[in-house]
N, C-alpha and C positions, 0 to 999 in steps of 0.2 A: 515284619515281622509275622513271626510261625503262625499257622493256620490252625484252628481249632482239630484238623481232619490232613492235618503236613505230616505225619509219620513218619511216611515209607518215602516221599518227594524227598529229592538233593538239594534240590532249585527251591529260591523262592520265585510266584507267581508273576509271569511278567507283566507290568505295568496295566497295558493295552490290554489284559485278558482282564486284570482284574475288571478293568475299569467296564471291558464291553461286556462281561458276565454278570455283574452285579446285580441284585434288582432293588438295594435297598432304596432308592432314589424311589421306591413306588410303590415295593410291599411294604415300608412302612404303617402306610391303612393298616395293616395286618395287627400292626403292635397290641392294641386291647385283644383281641380273640387269642393274640401270641401266648398270651402271660395267663389269658382267661383258660386255654385249654393247658397252660402247664401248669398250675396251682391245679384241677383237675388229678393232669397226674401225677404231681406226685401222693395226693392224695393216694389213689389209689396203689400207690406204690406203697405206700405205710401204709395202709388197709392187706397188703399182704404179703406185709413181713418181708418184700422184697430190700429194702432202706430202713434204717430205724426213726422212732421215730424221732429220735431229737433232730439229727440229722434235717427229719421233714419237717419240723418245724422251724427249725435254720433255714432254708429255703423259698418257704412256704411268707416267712415274715419280708427275705427275701425278693419274691418276687414281689408283696402287696407296696414294699417301699420304692421298687423301680415302676410301679404301675400307676401311684400315689404323683412320681416324680413325670410323668408320663403326661397326666392329667394336669400336669400343672407348667407342661411346656417345657420344661427341665432336660430334657431327653436330649443327649447329639450323637445323632450312627453314627457311624467309621463306611465308608464303602470297603476298608480292607477286610470288614467283616463280613462280605458278599448281601447276609439277605438278614431277614429280621427275627431268624430264631438262633441265628450268629449273634449278631447285636446284641438281643434277650439275655442268652448266654454269654458273654463277654462284662455284660454290665454286674453279672448274676454274682460271676466271680471275681471281679474287683470289688465287689461289697459285701459278701459271706465266707470267700479265699474257696479254696481246693474242693470241700462238702461240695459248692454251686455244682459241680462236675457227674455229681451222683446224677441230675437233674434224667437226664438223655438218655438212661438209664431202660432196654426194654422197645423208644420208640427210632425214629428217623426220621429227618426233616424229609424225606416224604410224606410221611403220615402227617405229620406235623404241618406241616404249608395244605395239605387238603384238608384237616382238619378246621384247620382256620376260616381259607374261604367257602366255607359251610355255616360255620359259628357267623361267619359276617353276611355272608345272605341270608341267611334266619334272619338277622337281624333289621337289613335293608329293604324285603319282600314285604314284612308287616309293616315297615316306617310308608314305603309306598302304596301301600292298599289304604293306610288313611287320608293319604292323600291326594287317590282319586274317587274318595270314598265326598272331596272336602270341594268336588270338579264338579262329582253327581249331586249332589247338594244347589249351588250356582245352579246349574240345570235345571235343577227340580223350580225352587226358585224362579227363576225365567221362564216357565213352560206354564204356572203358575199364575202368574200374571198377561198371560198372553192367551191363555186357550178360545179368545176367540176375535182373535191378530190374522185378517187373515192374507197368505200370500201366493206367488203363484209356487206353484211344485212342478218341478222340472224334470224330464228326461234329459238325455243328451245336449244337456243347457240350452234345449228350449222351453218354453211354455207348455207345462203338461194337463195339472189339472189345481184347482183351487185347492189351499190344506190352511191348516192350524198351523202357524206357528210354531205352539207349543210342540208339534206334533212332529215336526219338523229337530226341532230341539232336544225328542224324548229320543228318537231313532240312535242319537249321540250317546243316551241313557245308557245304551240299553247294549253301545259296541261295550261301552265304558265298566261296563258289568260282568260282557265278560273279561277281557281284561283282567281284573278283579279276581273272579271265579280261575282264571288258567295262574292267576300266579299264586292263591290260595294254594290251589291245588299242586302246583309246582312246590309246595312246600316239602308235601309226605317223598321226595327225593331229595330236597334240601335235606331233610331230617333226619342223617344217616350219617353213622363217625367212624371215620375211616381210622380215629386211634390207635394202636397197638396192631396196627397190620407188618410196621416194622420197613425195611427198605422197598422191600414184595414179597416173601415168604414168612411172617410171624417176627417174634420173638423163645429165644430158650429161657427167659423170665417166663415165672407163670404167674402172668398178671392176670385181671379182670375188665378186660374190657368191658361190659356190662356192667358193669358197675362206674367206667370213668363216663359212660354213655348216659349213666344216671346223674352221675357229678353235673355232666354239661347240658344236662336236659335234654338228650336224643331218643326221640321214640324207638330206635332200630342201631343194629349196629351190622358193618358189611361182612356178607357172612364168609368172603371171597379176600382174602389180602392182596392180591394182584391185583383185584377189580377196584379193592377199597385203595390203592396210590396212584392209579391209570384213569379210574373215572373222572369225568369233567362234563358230563350227557351236563346234570345240573348244572353249573353254568351256561352250557350254549339251551338250552330248556327256559333260564331264563331270558337272554337273549335273545329268542325267539320268541319269548314272548313279550319281551318289553321290545318291538321290533313290529311284532303286529299292533301293539299300545300307541305306538308312535306313527304309524300309518292311520288309527286311525283319527290321531290330532292331529295331524296333517292335510286329513281329510276335513275335519272342521276349521284348521285355521286358510286352509283356502274359501269357505268359503266364506267363515269371517271379512278376507284381502275384499272379494270379491263385493256381498253385499256393504261394504262400508267405503266401496268405489261413487265417485261420483255420478255414474250410468246409474248406480244400481239406488243406493243411495237406502236403504233398508234398515241400518244401523250404525248407529255413531259408536267405537271406541272409545273408552271416558282420553282425558287426555294425560291422566302418570302413563298411558301406556300405550302411546304415539309418543316420534319421534320428528322434526324440522329438516328443510333443507336449507343447506347453509348458504344457497346462493337465492332460491324460490323464496317467498315466506310467505306465499300463497300455502305452503304444502302442510297437510296433515298423515304421516305416514306410516301404516299399521305394520312397524316394525316387531315388533313381538310375534303377529303370526307370523311373520314371514320369518322369518327367524325360528319360531317352534316347525315351521313347516320343513326349514333346511337340516334341521339337529337330526333330522328322521332317517338323514341320510347315513349319518354320520354312529347311528346304533346300526344301521342294518349294516356299515361298512366294518363295527368290531363283530359282528356274527359269524358274517364270511370271513372274517380274518382266522377267527377260535376255530372254524370248519377244516377251516383251511390247512392250520398245523397242523392239526389229531388228524388228518384222514390215513397217512400214510404210517401210525407210529407205531410199532410193535410195544408189548407190553414189556417190562412194566412204563416206570417212570421212565422217561427222557428229559434231558436239558432243552427241550423245546419247546417242556411244557409252562417254565417260568412266563411263553410268552402269553401265559392266559389269561394275566391280571389285570393287563391293563385295559386293555375293553371290558374290563368285567366295572372296573372300576372308573373308567368312562362314563359307561350306561346306566350306570347311578346317579353318577351325579347329576348328567343329560335328566336323564328321566323325573330325579325328582326334581331339578331346574322346571323345567318345562307344569309339572301336576302346581307346582308353589305359586308358578305367575298365569296358567288357566285359569282357576281359581277365582281368584279378583278379578280376572282379565275377564270373564262373563259376568261376574256380578256386578262388573259394574255399567256392562252394556248398556245405550238407552236403546231400545227396539221403532224405526219413526214407522208407526204403525199405518201414519199418512202417506207413508209414502209405496210402502207394500198395498195399500189400498186399492187408490190407484192405478200397480202395475195391473190388481185383479179384473178391471175395471174395462182397464186400454187393453184387451187382447179376444184371444181366442180360445181363452183353456179348461171355459163353463160349455163346452162343443159334446164333448160327451156327455152330458145330463142329459144333453138332446135325447141323443142319441139312446139313452136307456127311458125318456117320457116318449117319445115317436113307441118304441119295444112292449112299452107299458100299457101301453096303446093297441095291442095287439098287432102291431109292425113287424114283421124276423128283425131282429139285431143287424144284420148286414145288409138291410134294405136301410135299414137305418140308418147306421153307420157311411150308404152311401148318400141319402139325403144329409144328412147333415153337412158330408164332403161341398156337396153342389152347396150349401146354403153358405157355408165359410167362404169357399169360390166366389163367390153372387157380392159377399158384404166387402170382401176385401176389396175389388172391385170399386164397390163403391165409395166405399173409406168408410163404410162406420165399422160399430161394432155389434155384434151380437142384441146389446140391450136397445143395440140403439135404430132395427132394425123393426118395421111396425106387424102389424100381424096379419094384415095381404099382401107383404110380399114373403112371411113365412110359410103364408098359408097359395104361393106359386109350388111350393113344393112341396104340399101337402096337406091336401083340408081335413086331418086328423091335428090340426093345432087351434089351438083357443088361448083365452085373455091368458090363460094358470102358466104359461111359458114364459110367463115375466116372474113370475115367484120361482119358478122354476133357477132362472138361470141368475139371480139373486147371488150374489160368492157365498156369503156367510147359508145362504140355503142352499147352495151345493155343497157347503160344506159338512154342514150338520145331516142333508142325506146319508152319510157313510159311517150310518151308523154299524153295519161290520163290525166284530170282533178286532180290534187291532187299527181300525178304521181312523180318521180325521177328524170327526166327529167331535166338538168338542166330548157328551156324554159321555162317549168310548174316552179318552184324554183324560177327565176325570178315574175314570176307574184305573186308566196306565199308570197315574202320577201314585195311587191309591197302593198300586201293584209295588211300587218303583220305593213310598219311603219304606211301606214293609219288610221290605231287601234292605235300605237300610238300617232300623232300628234292629230286624233281628239282625244287622254286623253280615249279612250274606253276601 
């Protein structure tokens, strides 16, 4: 079958080359965007008097019919036509005849495919932001329900200081908030139109690129035609933002896995988000967070893959750039699936307040509060730190916790201790005492949640 570009060739393409170089197996995901871009392009061609209004209407009618067939699942694409652009053009020629060949006036597949990907990411990023909001809402709901749920806070995965579980969850809200802001900011680089750049040098036809941008909803046009067809920064930026997002998801997933273990039992994941064992009937496996943790590496790989493809390419377009799409499609699908699962996973999670409370009673994570207590009574903090270190060592040797020690035992180490030490050491009291801005005190978390809800309501 002769190619649309085959005029200067004397031989048909080797079938192995045809199969190896064809991209239709994956760039068919851009079919709707390709047709959308073509409809705007032909409208501009008519308005610029480059083709007749009659030809333009015929082409638009053909494209509209093909788009309807696409949405109905009736289109079949052929690897012999290489990519989505050639497939659509062949379908158009079959639908309306030779006049369909005028559609490609003043453009190249190079600026066409770049336009398709800009359109695709504009739409997908907006959808991902909406999915992020759903996850944030699940976090806020759980936080509201657990303001005074006290758990050990950790550093080095060792118990450090008592905190509110709501405070711990809200840390992830703000991570996802930054992810959302990064995605939103990246739209400024996605919202630039390459169409009209031609293969690399522009076109001899009197096109109106600003009009095409207006028709397609782009706010800017690439000012340099070579940059327009060779720029993939906007995809790299998306993959980078997606990688940071998935890193945050992976950290949360790791905590869910730890918290739901028999050793911690801080939370219980809903049965509908867990699986069992084929041999051990007692098992309830946190497969969803485990897979979310694993898929982070997949997204990282897509970022590194595209960076490697582009690192040595001369301007302008090279066939290497065909490798820019599959990682982008895969990342979009992976992040969409991740966020769609994470929101209900968090919403249905049961918090074991009893287990968390027991953990905070049976450790030494309130030791810092004793040091603060002595400091407020005039003892320099470094001296207080040394005193409480000795008390903890003593308590460990005596197999007691700090609340178990009697007043005379405390007074062996400092005469500054009074009966009020036992009020200070209560886990809820230690949490409430950390009332500095951004701290774990319920009053501060309440303000934090208000700020979070303001951002959600304002769609920020």
